PDB file of N, H, CA, C and O in Angstrom:
ATOM      1  N   MET A   1     -15.951 -42.476 -21.276  1.00  0.00           N
ATOM      2  CA  MET A   1     -16.250 -41.383 -22.150  1.00  0.00           C
ATOM      3  C   MET A   1     -17.134 -41.923 -23.276  1.00  0.00           C
ATOM      4  O   MET A   1     -16.786 -42.900 -23.940  1.00  0.00           O
ATOM      5  N   GLN A   2     -18.277 -41.276 -23.478  1.00  0.00           N
ATOM      6  H   GLN A   2     -18.560 -40.483 -22.938  1.00  0.00           H
ATOM      7  CA  GLN A   2     -19.200 -41.717 -24.501  1.00  0.00           C
ATOM      8  C   GLN A   2     -18.783 -41.157 -25.858  1.00  0.00           C
ATOM      9  O   GLN A   2     -18.412 -39.989 -25.976  1.00  0.00           O
ATOM     10  N   SER A   3     -18.851 -42.002 -26.868  1.00  0.00           N
ATOM     11  H   SER A   3     -19.153 -42.950 -26.772  1.00  0.00           H
ATOM     12  CA  SER A   3     -18.485 -41.628 -28.228  1.00  0.00           C
ATOM     13  C   SER A   3     -19.467 -42.269 -29.183  1.00  0.00           C
ATOM     14  O   SER A   3     -20.288 -43.100 -28.794  1.00  0.00           O
ATOM     15  N   GLN A   4     -19.371 -41.876 -30.425  1.00  0.00           N
ATOM     16  H   GLN A   4     -18.704 -41.201 -30.741  1.00  0.00           H
ATOM     17  CA  GLN A   4     -20.162 -42.546 -31.444  1.00  0.00           C
ATOM     18  C   GLN A   4     -19.322 -42.752 -32.692  1.00  0.00           C
ATOM     19  O   GLN A   4     -18.458 -41.944 -33.032  1.00  0.00           O
ATOM     20  N   ILE A   5     -19.605 -43.867 -33.366  1.00  0.00           N
ATOM     21  H   ILE A   5     -20.307 -44.524 -33.090  1.00  0.00           H
ATOM     22  CA  ILE A   5     -18.895 -44.201 -34.593  1.00  0.00           C
ATOM     23  C   ILE A   5     -19.919 -44.648 -35.625  1.00  0.00           C
ATOM     24  O   ILE A   5     -21.019 -45.068 -35.263  1.00  0.00           O
ATOM     25  N   PRO A   6     -19.571 -44.563 -36.913  1.00  0.00           N
ATOM     26  CA  PRO A   6     -20.485 -45.083 -37.923  1.00  0.00           C
ATOM     27  C   PRO A   6     -20.436 -46.611 -37.953  1.00  0.00           C
ATOM     28  O   PRO A   6     -19.372 -47.210 -37.791  1.00  0.00           O
ATOM     29  N   CYS A   7     -21.571 -47.220 -38.159  1.00  0.00           N
ATOM     30  H   CYS A   7     -22.435 -46.734 -38.291  1.00  0.00           H
ATOM     31  CA  CYS A   7     -21.642 -48.680 -38.260  1.00  0.00           C
ATOM     32  C   CYS A   7     -20.931 -49.119 -39.532  1.00  0.00           C
ATOM     33  O   CYS A   7     -21.181 -48.556 -40.598  1.00  0.00           O
ATOM     34  N   PRO A   8     -20.045 -50.116 -39.446  1.00  0.00           N
ATOM     35  CA  PRO A   8     -19.346 -50.581 -40.642  1.00  0.00           C
ATOM     36  C   PRO A   8     -20.264 -51.323 -41.613  1.00  0.00           C
ATOM     37  O   PRO A   8     -19.907 -51.510 -42.776  1.00  0.00           O
ATOM     38  N   GLN A   9     -21.441 -51.748 -41.151  1.00  0.00           N
ATOM     39  H   GLN A   9     -21.731 -51.596 -40.206  1.00  0.00           H
ATOM     40  CA  GLN A   9     -22.370 -52.488 -42.009  1.00  0.00           C
ATOM     41  C   GLN A   9     -23.346 -51.592 -42.750  1.00  0.00           C
ATOM     42  O   GLN A   9     -23.513 -51.714 -43.964  1.00  0.00           O
ATOM     43  N   CYS A  10     -24.004 -50.673 -42.005  1.00  0.00           N
ATOM     44  H   CYS A  10     -23.868 -50.574 -41.019  1.00  0.00           H
ATOM     45  CA  CYS A  10     -25.095 -49.893 -42.605  1.00  0.00           C
ATOM     46  C   CYS A  10     -24.858 -48.387 -42.584  1.00  0.00           C
ATOM     47  O   CYS A  10     -25.608 -47.637 -43.209  1.00  0.00           O
ATOM     48  N   GLY A  11     -23.824 -47.932 -41.874  1.00  0.00           N
ATOM     49  H   GLY A  11     -23.215 -48.540 -41.366  1.00  0.00           H
ATOM     50  CA  GLY A  11     -23.563 -46.500 -41.784  1.00  0.00           C
ATOM     51  C   GLY A  11     -24.341 -45.809 -40.690  1.00  0.00           C
ATOM     52  O   GLY A  11     -24.197 -44.601 -40.503  1.00  0.00           O
ATOM     53  N   GLY A  12     -25.162 -46.545 -39.962  1.00  0.00           N
ATOM     54  H   GLY A  12     -25.279 -47.527 -40.114  1.00  0.00           H
ATOM     55  CA  GLY A  12     -25.893 -45.967 -38.826  1.00  0.00           C
ATOM     56  C   GLY A  12     -24.931 -45.562 -37.730  1.00  0.00           C
ATOM     57  O   GLY A  12     -23.715 -45.673 -37.888  1.00  0.00           O
ATOM     58  N   THR A  13     -25.467 -45.100 -36.634  1.00  0.00           N
ATOM     59  H   THR A  13     -26.454 -45.010 -36.506  1.00  0.00           H
ATOM     60  CA  THR A  13     -24.638 -44.632 -35.528  1.00  0.00           C
ATOM     61  C   THR A  13     -24.568 -45.687 -34.434  1.00  0.00           C
ATOM     62  O   THR A  13     -25.588 -46.227 -34.004  1.00  0.00           O
ATOM     63  N   ILE A  14     -23.349 -45.970 -33.991  1.00  0.00           N
ATOM     64  H   ILE A  14     -22.521 -45.531 -34.340  1.00  0.00           H
ATOM     65  CA  ILE A  14     -23.139 -46.850 -32.843  1.00  0.00           C
ATOM     66  C   ILE A  14     -22.614 -45.980 -31.713  1.00  0.00           C
ATOM     67  O   ILE A  14     -21.550 -45.371 -31.823  1.00  0.00           O
ATOM     68  N   ILE A  15     -23.371 -45.929 -30.629  1.00  0.00           N
ATOM     69  H   ILE A  15     -24.235 -46.424 -30.539  1.00  0.00           H
ATOM     70  CA  ILE A  15     -22.967 -45.167 -29.444  1.00  0.00           C
ATOM     71  C   ILE A  15     -22.235 -46.129 -28.517  1.00  0.00           C
ATOM     72  O   ILE A  15     -22.717 -47.226 -28.233  1.00  0.00           O
ATOM     73  N   LEU A  16     -21.056 -45.699 -28.045  1.00  0.00           N
ATOM     74  H   LEU A  16     -20.665 -44.808 -28.276  1.00  0.00           H
ATOM     75  CA  LEU A  16     -20.271 -46.570 -27.181  1.00  0.00           C
ATOM     76  C   LEU A  16     -19.574 -45.770 -26.095  1.00  0.00           C
ATOM     77  O   LEU A  16     -19.418 -44.553 -26.195  1.00  0.00           O
ATOM     78  N   ASP A  17     -19.166 -46.472 -25.072  1.00  0.00           N
ATOM     79  H   ASP A  17     -19.293 -47.460 -24.991  1.00  0.00           H
ATOM     80  CA  ASP A  17     -18.371 -45.902 -23.990  1.00  0.00           C
ATOM     81  C   ASP A  17     -16.957 -46.440 -24.169  1.00  0.00           C
ATOM     82  O   ASP A  17     -16.741 -47.651 -24.117  1.00  0.00           O
ATOM     83  N   THR A  18     -16.002 -45.553 -24.379  1.00  0.00           N
ATOM     84  H   THR A  18     -16.177 -44.570 -24.421  1.00  0.00           H
ATOM     85  CA  THR A  18     -14.641 -45.994 -24.690  1.00  0.00           C
ATOM     86  C   THR A  18     -14.018 -46.832 -23.570  1.00  0.00           C
ATOM     87  O   THR A  18     -13.246 -47.753 -23.835  1.00  0.00           O
ATOM     88  N   HIS A  19     -14.352 -46.511 -22.332  1.00  0.00           N
ATOM     89  H   HIS A  19     -14.979 -45.762 -22.116  1.00  0.00           H
ATOM     90  CA  HIS A  19     -13.778 -47.284 -21.223  1.00  0.00           C
ATOM     91  C   HIS A  19     -14.354 -48.702 -21.198  1.00  0.00           C
ATOM     92  O   HIS A  19     -13.637 -49.663 -20.917  1.00  0.00           O
ATOM     93  N   LEU A  20     -15.649 -48.828 -21.492  1.00  0.00           N
ATOM     94  H   LEU A  20     -16.232 -48.048 -21.720  1.00  0.00           H
ATOM     95  CA  LEU A  20     -16.246 -50.166 -21.556  1.00  0.00           C
ATOM     96  C   LEU A  20     -15.746 -50.926 -22.784  1.00  0.00           C
ATOM     97  O   LEU A  20     -15.567 -52.143 -22.733  1.00  0.00           O
ATOM     98  N   LEU A  21     -15.524 -50.210 -23.884  1.00  0.00           N
ATOM     99  H   LEU A  21     -15.670 -49.222 -23.925  1.00  0.00           H
ATOM    100  CA  LEU A  21     -14.966 -50.835 -25.078  1.00  0.00           C
ATOM    101  C   LEU A  21     -13.586 -51.403 -24.769  1.00  0.00           C
ATOM    102  O   LEU A  21     -13.263 -52.521 -25.169  1.00  0.00           O
ATOM    103  N   LEU A  22     -12.771 -50.622 -24.051  1.00  0.00           N
ATOM    104  H   LEU A  22     -13.033 -49.713 -23.727  1.00  0.00           H
ATOM    105  CA  LEU A  22     -11.434 -51.093 -23.673  1.00  0.00           C
ATOM    106  C   LEU A  22     -11.496 -52.277 -22.711  1.00  0.00           C
ATOM    107  O   LEU A  22     -10.580 -53.098 -22.661  1.00  0.00           O
ATOM    108  N   ALA A  23     -12.584 -52.353 -21.951  1.00  0.00           N
ATOM    109  H   ALA A  23     -13.328 -51.686 -21.991  1.00  0.00           H
ATOM    110  CA  ALA A  23     -12.748 -53.461 -21.007  1.00  0.00           C
ATOM    111  C   ALA A  23     -13.257 -54.728 -21.698  1.00  0.00           C
ATOM    112  O   ALA A  23     -13.400 -55.769 -21.056  1.00  0.00           O
ATOM    113  N   GLY A  24     -13.532 -54.644 -23.011  1.00  0.00           N
ATOM    114  H   GLY A  24     -13.415 -53.799 -23.533  1.00  0.00           H
ATOM    115  CA  GLY A  24     -13.943 -55.831 -23.749  1.00  0.00           C
ATOM    116  C   GLY A  24     -15.410 -55.887 -24.127  1.00  0.00           C
ATOM    117  O   GLY A  24     -15.843 -56.839 -24.777  1.00  0.00           O
ATOM    118  N   GLN A  25     -16.179 -54.894 -23.738  1.00  0.00           N
ATOM    119  H   GLN A  25     -15.828 -54.121 -23.210  1.00  0.00           H
ATOM    120  CA  GLN A  25     -17.600 -54.896 -24.075  1.00  0.00           C
ATOM    121  C   GLN A  25     -17.799 -54.618 -25.561  1.00  0.00           C
ATOM    122  O   GLN A  25     -17.045 -53.857 -26.168  1.00  0.00           O
ATOM    123  N   LYS A  26     -18.817 -55.240 -26.132  1.00  0.00           N
ATOM    124  H   LYS A  26     -19.429 -55.858 -25.639  1.00  0.00           H
ATOM    125  CA  LYS A  26     -19.178 -54.999 -27.525  1.00  0.00           C
ATOM    126  C   LYS A  26     -20.410 -54.101 -27.552  1.00  0.00           C
ATOM    127  O   LYS A  26     -21.207 -54.088 -26.614  1.00  0.00           O
ATOM    128  N   PHE A  27     -20.551 -53.355 -28.639  1.00  0.00           N
ATOM    129  H   PHE A  27     -19.903 -53.365 -29.401  1.00  0.00           H
ATOM    130  CA  PHE A  27     -21.670 -52.439 -28.800  1.00  0.00           C
ATOM    131  C   PHE A  27     -22.365 -52.740 -30.113  1.00  0.00           C
ATOM    132  O   PHE A  27     -21.729 -53.153 -31.083  1.00  0.00           O
ATOM    133  N   SER A  28     -23.687 -52.528 -30.143  1.00  0.00           N
ATOM    134  H   SER A  28     -24.204 -52.192 -29.355  1.00  0.00           H
ATOM    135  CA  SER A  28     -24.492 -52.873 -31.309  1.00  0.00           C
ATOM    136  C   SER A  28     -25.047 -51.636 -31.994  1.00  0.00           C
ATOM    137  O   SER A  28     -25.342 -50.624 -31.359  1.00  0.00           O
ATOM    138  N   CYS A  29     -25.178 -51.752 -33.312  1.00  0.00           N
ATOM    139  H   CYS A  29     -24.938 -52.575 -33.827  1.00  0.00           H
ATOM    140  CA  CYS A  29     -25.825 -50.721 -34.110  1.00  0.00           C
ATOM    141  C   CYS A  29     -27.321 -50.760 -33.816  1.00  0.00           C
ATOM    142  O   CYS A  29     -27.923 -51.833 -33.775  1.00  0.00           O
ATOM    143  N   GLN A  30     -27.909 -49.603 -33.615  1.00  0.00           N
ATOM    144  H   GLN A  30     -27.419 -48.731 -33.649  1.00  0.00           H
ATOM    145  CA  GLN A  30     -29.340 -49.539 -33.320  1.00  0.00           C
ATOM    146  C   GLN A  30     -30.187 -49.847 -34.556  1.00  0.00           C
ATOM    147  O   GLN A  30     -31.360 -50.199 -34.433  1.00  0.00           O
ATOM    148  N   GLN A  31     -29.596 -49.717 -35.744  1.00  0.00           N
ATOM    149  H   GLN A  31     -28.643 -49.431 -35.844  1.00  0.00           H
ATOM    150  CA  GLN A  31     -30.355 -49.950 -36.971  1.00  0.00           C
ATOM    151  C   GLN A  31     -30.276 -51.400 -37.456  1.00  0.00           C
ATOM    152  O   GLN A  31     -31.306 -52.036 -37.682  1.00  0.00           O
ATOM    153  N   CYS A  32     -29.054 -51.923 -37.614  1.00  0.00           N
ATOM    154  H   CYS A  32     -28.218 -51.406 -37.430  1.00  0.00           H
ATOM    155  CA  CYS A  32     -28.906 -53.264 -38.190  1.00  0.00           C
ATOM    156  C   CYS A  32     -28.455 -54.308 -37.175  1.00  0.00           C
ATOM    157  O   CYS A  32     -28.397 -55.494 -37.499  1.00  0.00           O
ATOM    158  N   HIS A  33     -28.139 -53.893 -35.970  1.00  0.00           N
ATOM    159  H   HIS A  33     -28.186 -52.929 -35.707  1.00  0.00           H
ATOM    160  CA  HIS A  33     -27.730 -54.760 -34.858  1.00  0.00           C
ATOM    161  C   HIS A  33     -26.361 -55.413 -35.053  1.00  0.00           C
ATOM    162  O   HIS A  33     -26.038 -56.383 -34.368  1.00  0.00           O
ATOM    163  N   ALA A  34     -25.553 -54.890 -35.982  1.00  0.00           N
ATOM    164  H   ALA A  34     -25.815 -54.102 -36.539  1.00  0.00           H
ATOM    165  CA  ALA A  34     -24.175 -55.369 -36.109  1.00  0.00           C
ATOM    166  C   ALA A  34     -23.432 -55.005 -34.827  1.00  0.00           C
ATOM    167  O   ALA A  34     -23.713 -53.972 -34.220  1.00  0.00           O
ATOM    168  N   GLN A  35     -22.493 -55.840 -34.415  1.00  0.00           N
ATOM    169  H   GLN A  35     -22.265 -56.679 -34.908  1.00  0.00           H
ATOM    170  CA  GLN A  35     -21.729 -55.588 -33.198  1.00  0.00           C
ATOM    171  C   GLN A  35     -20.301 -55.179 -33.534  1.00  0.00           C
ATOM    172  O   GLN A  35     -19.703 -55.669 -34.492  1.00  0.00           O
ATOM    173  N   VAL A  36     -19.775 -54.274 -32.728  1.00  0.00           N
ATOM    174  H   VAL A  36     -20.260 -53.876 -31.950  1.00  0.00           H
ATOM    175  CA  VAL A  36     -18.380 -53.872 -32.847  1.00  0.00           C
ATOM    176  C   VAL A  36     -17.710 -54.026 -31.486  1.00  0.00           C
ATOM    177  O   VAL A  36     -18.342 -53.874 -30.441  1.00  0.00           O
ATOM    178  N   GLY A  37     -16.448 -54.323 -31.525  1.00  0.00           N
ATOM    179  H   GLY A  37     -15.935 -54.447 -32.374  1.00  0.00           H
ATOM    180  CA  GLY A  37     -15.635 -54.447 -30.318  1.00  0.00           C
ATOM    181  C   GLY A  37     -14.172 -54.344 -30.717  1.00  0.00           C
ATOM    182  O   GLY A  37     -13.840 -54.203 -31.894  1.00  0.00           O
ATOM    183  N   LEU A  38     -13.317 -54.416 -29.731  1.00  0.00           N
ATOM    184  H   LEU A  38     -13.586 -54.530 -28.775  1.00  0.00           H
ATOM    185  CA  LEU A  38     -11.874 -54.354 -29.988  1.00  0.00           C
ATOM    186  C   LEU A  38     -11.265 -55.745 -29.908  1.00  0.00           C
ATOM    187  O   LEU A  38     -11.631 -56.556 -29.057  1.00  0.00           O
ATOM    188  N   SER A  39     -10.334 -56.000 -30.805  1.00  0.00           N
ATOM    189  H   SER A  39     -10.037 -55.341 -31.496  1.00  0.00           H
ATOM    190  CA  SER A  39      -9.568 -57.233 -30.682  1.00  0.00           C
ATOM    191  C   SER A  39      -8.566 -57.035 -29.550  1.00  0.00           C
ATOM    192  O   SER A  39      -8.164 -55.903 -29.280  1.00  0.00           O
ATOM    193  N   PRO A  40      -8.162 -58.091 -28.896  1.00  0.00           N
ATOM    194  CA  PRO A  40      -7.173 -57.954 -27.820  1.00  0.00           C
ATOM    195  C   PRO A  40      -5.890 -57.265 -28.291  1.00  0.00           C
ATOM    196  O   PRO A  40      -5.247 -56.562 -27.511  1.00  0.00           O
ATOM    197  N   GLN A  41      -5.513 -57.460 -29.556  1.00  0.00           N
ATOM    198  H   GLN A  41      -6.036 -58.031 -30.189  1.00  0.00           H
ATOM    199  CA  GLN A  41      -4.304 -56.850 -30.077  1.00  0.00           C
ATOM    200  C   GLN A  41      -4.447 -55.337 -30.216  1.00  0.00           C
ATOM    201  O   GLN A  41      -3.452 -54.617 -30.130  1.00  0.00           O
ATOM    202  N   SER A  42      -5.667 -54.844 -30.428  1.00  0.00           N
ATOM    203  H   SER A  42      -6.475 -55.429 -30.497  1.00  0.00           H
ATOM    204  CA  SER A  42      -5.907 -53.407 -30.616  1.00  0.00           C
ATOM    205  C   SER A  42      -6.046 -52.649 -29.305  1.00  0.00           C
ATOM    206  O   SER A  42      -5.858 -51.432 -29.273  1.00  0.00           O
ATOM    207  N   GLN A  43      -6.367 -53.339 -28.238  1.00  0.00           N
ATOM    208  H   GLN A  43      -6.519 -54.327 -28.264  1.00  0.00           H
ATOM    209  CA  GLN A  43      -6.653 -52.669 -26.969  1.00  0.00           C
ATOM    210  C   GLN A  43      -5.520 -51.767 -26.476  1.00  0.00           C
ATOM    211  O   GLN A  43      -5.808 -50.647 -26.053  1.00  0.00           O
ATOM    212  N   PRO A  44      -4.259 -52.182 -26.503  1.00  0.00           N
ATOM    213  CA  PRO A  44      -3.201 -51.281 -26.019  1.00  0.00           C
ATOM    214  C   PRO A  44      -3.098 -49.985 -26.824  1.00  0.00           C
ATOM    215  O   PRO A  44      -2.915 -48.910 -26.252  1.00  0.00           O
ATOM    216  N   ASP A  45      -3.214 -50.083 -28.138  1.00  0.00           N
ATOM    217  H   ASP A  45      -3.363 -50.956 -28.603  1.00  0.00           H
ATOM    218  CA  ASP A  45      -3.119 -48.885 -28.975  1.00  0.00           C
ATOM    219  C   ASP A  45      -4.288 -47.933 -28.724  1.00  0.00           C
ATOM    220  O   ASP A  45      -4.104 -46.720 -28.623  1.00  0.00           O
ATOM    221  N   VAL A  46      -5.481 -48.494 -28.625  1.00  0.00           N
ATOM    222  H   VAL A  46      -5.630 -49.479 -28.707  1.00  0.00           H
ATOM    223  CA  VAL A  46      -6.661 -47.663 -28.384  1.00  0.00           C
ATOM    224  C   VAL A  46      -6.605 -47.059 -26.980  1.00  0.00           C
ATOM    225  O   VAL A  46      -6.970 -45.899 -26.791  1.00  0.00           O
ATOM    226  N   ALA A  47      -6.156 -47.833 -26.005  1.00  0.00           N
ATOM    227  H   ALA A  47      -5.860 -48.776 -26.158  1.00  0.00           H
ATOM    228  CA  ALA A  47      -6.026 -47.314 -24.638  1.00  0.00           C
ATOM    229  C   ALA A  47      -5.067 -46.138 -24.598  1.00  0.00           C
ATOM    230  O   ALA A  47      -5.332 -45.142 -23.924  1.00  0.00           O
ATOM    231  N   GLN A  48      -3.961 -46.242 -25.309  1.00  0.00           N
ATOM    232  H   GLN A  48      -3.745 -47.051 -25.856  1.00  0.00           H
ATOM    233  CA  GLN A  48      -2.990 -45.151 -25.350  1.00  0.00           C
ATOM    234  C   GLN A  48      -3.595 -43.920 -26.025  1.00  0.00           C
ATOM    235  O   GLN A  48      -3.381 -42.796 -25.570  1.00  0.00           O
ATOM    236  N   ALA A  49      -4.333 -44.121 -27.085  1.00  0.00           N
ATOM    237  H   ALA A  49      -4.506 -45.033 -27.455  1.00  0.00           H
ATOM    238  CA  ALA A  49      -4.975 -42.995 -27.780  1.00  0.00           C
ATOM    239  C   ALA A  49      -6.017 -42.327 -26.885  1.00  0.00           C
ATOM    240  O   ALA A  49      -6.096 -41.099 -26.848  1.00  0.00           O
ATOM    241  N   VAL A  50      -6.812 -43.107 -26.169  1.00  0.00           N
ATOM    242  H   VAL A  50      -6.748 -44.104 -26.199  1.00  0.00           H
ATOM    243  CA  VAL A  50      -7.828 -42.554 -25.276  1.00  0.00           C
ATOM    244  C   VAL A  50      -7.165 -41.767 -24.146  1.00  0.00           C
ATOM    245  O   VAL A  50      -7.622 -40.680 -23.794  1.00  0.00           O
ATOM    246  N   GLN A  51      -6.095 -42.313 -23.583  1.00  0.00           N
ATOM    247  H   GLN A  51      -5.724 -43.196 -23.869  1.00  0.00           H
ATOM    248  CA  GLN A  51      -5.386 -41.602 -22.522  1.00  0.00           C
ATOM    249  C   GLN A  51      -4.828 -40.280 -23.021  1.00  0.00           C
ATOM    250  O   GLN A  51      -4.888 -39.271 -22.318  1.00  0.00           O
ATOM    251  N   GLY A  52      -4.283 -40.282 -24.235  1.00  0.00           N
ATOM    252  H   GLY A  52      -4.234 -41.102 -24.806  1.00  0.00           H
ATOM    253  CA  GLY A  52      -3.770 -39.044 -24.813  1.00  0.00           C
ATOM    254  C   GLY A  52      -4.864 -38.024 -25.049  1.00  0.00           C
ATOM    255  O   GLY A  52      -4.678 -36.836 -24.785  1.00  0.00           O
ATOM    256  N   PHE A  53      -5.998 -38.476 -25.541  1.00  0.00           N
ATOM    257  H   PHE A  53      -6.149 -39.441 -25.755  1.00  0.00           H
ATOM    258  CA  PHE A  53      -7.124 -37.582 -25.768  1.00  0.00           C
ATOM    259  C   PHE A  53      -7.630 -36.989 -24.456  1.00  0.00           C
ATOM    260  O   PHE A  53      -7.916 -35.794 -24.380  1.00  0.00           O
ATOM    261  N   GLU A  54      -7.741 -37.822 -23.429  1.00  0.00           N
ATOM    262  H   GLU A  54      -7.508 -38.793 -23.491  1.00  0.00           H
ATOM    263  CA  GLU A  54      -8.206 -37.333 -22.128  1.00  0.00           C
ATOM    264  C   GLU A  54      -7.213 -36.334 -21.532  1.00  0.00           C
ATOM    265  O   GLU A  54      -7.621 -35.368 -20.887  1.00  0.00           O
ATOM    266  N   ALA A  55      -5.921 -36.557 -21.743  1.00  0.00           N
ATOM    267  H   ALA A  55      -5.589 -37.341 -22.267  1.00  0.00           H
ATOM    268  CA  ALA A  55      -4.912 -35.604 -21.257  1.00  0.00           C
ATOM    269  C   ALA A  55      -5.074 -34.263 -21.967  1.00  0.00           C
ATOM    270  O   ALA A  55      -4.965 -33.211 -21.338  1.00  0.00           O
ATOM    271  N   LEU A  56      -5.333 -34.297 -23.274  1.00  0.00           N
ATOM    272  H   LEU A  56      -5.421 -35.152 -23.785  1.00  0.00           H
ATOM    273  CA  LEU A  56      -5.565 -33.055 -24.014  1.00  0.00           C
ATOM    274  C   LEU A  56      -6.818 -32.331 -23.521  1.00  0.00           C
ATOM    275  O   LEU A  56      -6.838 -31.103 -23.436  1.00  0.00           O
ATOM    276  N   GLN A  57      -7.850 -33.088 -23.201  1.00  0.00           N
ATOM    277  H   GLN A  57      -7.834 -34.086 -23.270  1.00  0.00           H
ATOM    278  CA  GLN A  57      -9.067 -32.468 -22.664  1.00  0.00           C
ATOM    279  C   GLN A  57      -8.787 -31.773 -21.333  1.00  0.00           C
ATOM    280  O   GLN A  57      -9.291 -30.678 -21.082  1.00  0.00           O
ATOM    281  N   ARG A  58      -7.980 -32.413 -20.480  1.00  0.00           N
ATOM    282  H   ARG A  58      -7.571 -33.302 -20.684  1.00  0.00           H
ATOM    283  CA  ARG A  58      -7.633 -31.791 -19.197  1.00  0.00           C
ATOM    284  C   ARG A  58      -6.826 -30.514 -19.420  1.00  0.00           C
ATOM    285  O   ARG A  58      -7.063 -29.507 -18.753  1.00  0.00           O
ATOM    286  N   GLN A  59      -5.877 -30.549 -20.352  1.00  0.00           N
ATOM    287  H   GLN A  59      -5.685 -31.367 -20.894  1.00  0.00           H
ATOM    288  CA  GLN A  59      -5.082 -29.357 -20.660  1.00  0.00           C
ATOM    289  C   GLN A  59      -5.960 -28.240 -21.197  1.00  0.00           C
ATOM    290  O   GLN A  59      -5.778 -27.076 -20.841  1.00  0.00           O
ATOM    291  N   LYS A  60      -6.903 -28.586 -22.046  1.00  0.00           N
ATOM    292  H   LYS A  60      -7.052 -29.531 -22.335  1.00  0.00           H
ATOM    293  CA  LYS A  60      -7.814 -27.587 -22.601  1.00  0.00           C
ATOM    294  C   LYS A  60      -8.616 -26.923 -21.486  1.00  0.00           C
ATOM    295  O   LYS A  60      -8.793 -25.705 -21.488  1.00  0.00           O
ATOM    296  N   ALA A  61      -9.097 -27.716 -20.541  1.00  0.00           N
ATOM    297  H   ALA A  61      -8.952 -28.705 -20.540  1.00  0.00           H
ATOM    298  CA  ALA A  61      -9.865 -27.172 -19.425  1.00  0.00           C
ATOM    299  C   ALA A  61      -8.990 -26.257 -18.567  1.00  0.00           C
ATOM    300  O   ALA A  61      -9.453 -25.214 -18.105  1.00  0.00           O
ATOM    301  N   GLN A  62      -7.739 -26.638 -18.352  1.00  0.00           N
ATOM    302  H   GLN A  62      -7.363 -27.485 -18.727  1.00  0.00           H
ATOM    303  CA  GLN A  62      -6.827 -25.814 -17.563  1.00  0.00           C
ATOM    304  C   GLN A  62      -6.541 -24.489 -18.263  1.00  0.00           C
ATOM    305  O   GLN A  62      -6.508 -23.439 -17.620  1.00  0.00           O
ATOM    306  N   VAL A  63      -6.337 -24.535 -19.563  1.00  0.00           N
ATOM    307  H   VAL A  63      -6.364 -25.387 -20.085  1.00  0.00           H
ATOM    308  CA  VAL A  63      -6.082 -23.308 -20.329  1.00  0.00           C
ATOM    309  C   VAL A  63      -7.314 -22.409 -20.299  1.00  0.00           C
ATOM    310  O   VAL A  63      -7.192 -21.194 -20.141  1.00  0.00           O
ATOM    311  N   ALA A  64      -8.488 -22.992 -20.447  1.00  0.00           N
ATOM    312  H   ALA A  64      -8.587 -23.979 -20.575  1.00  0.00           H
ATOM    313  CA  ALA A  64      -9.720 -22.204 -20.416  1.00  0.00           C
ATOM    314  C   ALA A  64      -9.894 -21.535 -19.052  1.00  0.00           C
ATOM    315  O   ALA A  64     -10.296 -20.373 -18.977  1.00  0.00           O
ATOM    316  N   THR A  65      -9.598 -22.254 -17.992  1.00  0.00           N
ATOM    317  H   THR A  65      -9.272 -23.197 -18.053  1.00  0.00           H
ATOM    318  CA  THR A  65      -9.705 -21.687 -16.646  1.00  0.00           C
ATOM    319  C   THR A  65      -8.709 -20.551 -16.457  1.00  0.00           C
ATOM    320  O   THR A  65      -9.051 -19.506 -15.905  1.00  0.00           O
ATOM    321  N   ALA A  66      -7.471 -20.756 -16.919  1.00  0.00           N
ATOM    322  H   ALA A  66      -7.193 -21.605 -17.368  1.00  0.00           H
ATOM    323  CA  ALA A  66      -6.449 -19.708 -16.788  1.00  0.00           C
ATOM    324  C   ALA A  66      -6.823 -18.488 -17.620  1.00  0.00           C
ATOM    325  O   ALA A  66      -6.624 -17.355 -17.180  1.00  0.00           O
ATOM    326  N   ALA A  67      -7.354 -18.702 -18.799  1.00  0.00           N
ATOM    327  H   ALA A  67      -7.515 -19.622 -19.156  1.00  0.00           H
ATOM    328  CA  ALA A  67      -7.760 -17.584 -19.658  1.00  0.00           C
ATOM    329  C   ALA A  67      -8.904 -16.802 -19.021  1.00  0.00           C
ATOM    330  O   ALA A  67      -8.913 -15.572 -19.038  1.00  0.00           O
ATOM    331  N   GLN A  68      -9.855 -17.519 -18.468  1.00  0.00           N
ATOM    332  H   GLN A  68      -9.847 -18.518 -18.454  1.00  0.00           H
ATOM    333  CA  GLN A  68     -10.981 -16.835 -17.813  1.00  0.00           C
ATOM    334  C   GLN A  68     -10.503 -16.043 -16.599  1.00  0.00           C
ATOM    335  O   GLN A  68     -10.996 -14.945 -16.343  1.00  0.00           O
ATOM    336  N   SER A  69      -9.555 -16.587 -15.857  1.00  0.00           N
ATOM    337  H   SER A  69      -9.153 -17.479 -16.065  1.00  0.00           H
ATOM    338  CA  SER A  69      -9.002 -15.856 -14.722  1.00  0.00           C
ATOM    339  C   SER A  69      -8.290 -14.581 -15.179  1.00  0.00           C
ATOM    340  O   SER A  69      -8.421 -13.529 -14.554  1.00  0.00           O
ATOM    341  N   ALA A  70      -7.541 -14.688 -16.271  1.00  0.00           N
ATOM    342  H   ALA A  70      -7.435 -15.543 -16.779  1.00  0.00           H
ATOM    343  CA  ALA A  70      -6.834 -13.518 -16.805  1.00  0.00           C
ATOM    344  C   ALA A  70      -7.820 -12.461 -17.275  1.00  0.00           C
ATOM    345  O   ALA A  70      -7.591 -11.272 -17.052  1.00  0.00           O
ATOM    346  N   VAL A  71      -8.891 -12.856 -17.909  1.00  0.00           N
ATOM    347  H   VAL A  71      -9.077 -13.821 -18.090  1.00  0.00           H
ATOM    348  CA  VAL A  71      -9.916 -11.911 -18.365  1.00  0.00           C
ATOM    349  C   VAL A  71     -10.584 -11.250 -17.180  1.00  0.00           C
ATOM    350  O   VAL A  71     -10.853 -10.049 -17.210  1.00  0.00           O
ATOM    351  N   ASN A  72     -10.853 -12.009 -16.146  1.00  0.00           N
ATOM    352  H   ASN A  72     -10.635 -12.984 -16.121  1.00  0.00           H
ATOM    353  CA  ASN A  72     -11.517 -11.454 -14.961  1.00  0.00           C
ATOM    354  C   ASN A  72     -10.642 -10.439 -14.250  1.00  0.00           C
ATOM    355  O   ASN A  72     -11.155  -9.547 -13.575  1.00  0.00           O
ATOM    356  N   GLU A  73      -9.320 -10.561 -14.390  1.00  0.00           N
ATOM    357  H   GLU A  73      -8.903 -11.286 -14.939  1.00  0.00           H
ATOM    358  CA  GLU A  73      -8.402  -9.624 -13.744  1.00  0.00           C
ATOM    359  C   GLU A  73      -8.296  -8.287 -14.472  1.00  0.00           C
ATOM    360  O   GLU A  73      -7.786  -7.313 -13.919  1.00  0.00           O
ATOM    361  N   LEU A  74      -8.777  -8.243 -15.705  1.00  0.00           N
ATOM    362  H   LEU A  74      -9.192  -9.034 -16.155  1.00  0.00           H
ATOM    363  CA  LEU A  74      -8.685  -7.015 -16.497  1.00  0.00           C
ATOM    364  C   LEU A  74      -9.649  -5.957 -16.024  1.00  0.00           C
ATOM    365  O   LEU A  74      -9.692  -4.864 -16.589  1.00  0.00           O
TER     366      LEU A  74
END
């Protein structure tokens, strides 16, 4: 899942893929070239948060589909 965060050095935008971040990849700021990554200690917490967010996205899609079906039946 692609995301973006502010650069801790210059405030620019760092675009990252959360799954690659969890796999240990580092990402660089396009403006100042500062790198960000996860410490091994942070990976479990971030992985749990990403999984929870993805579960919420799936639920949202299911609710939207059910709502659209209900509207179509009217």
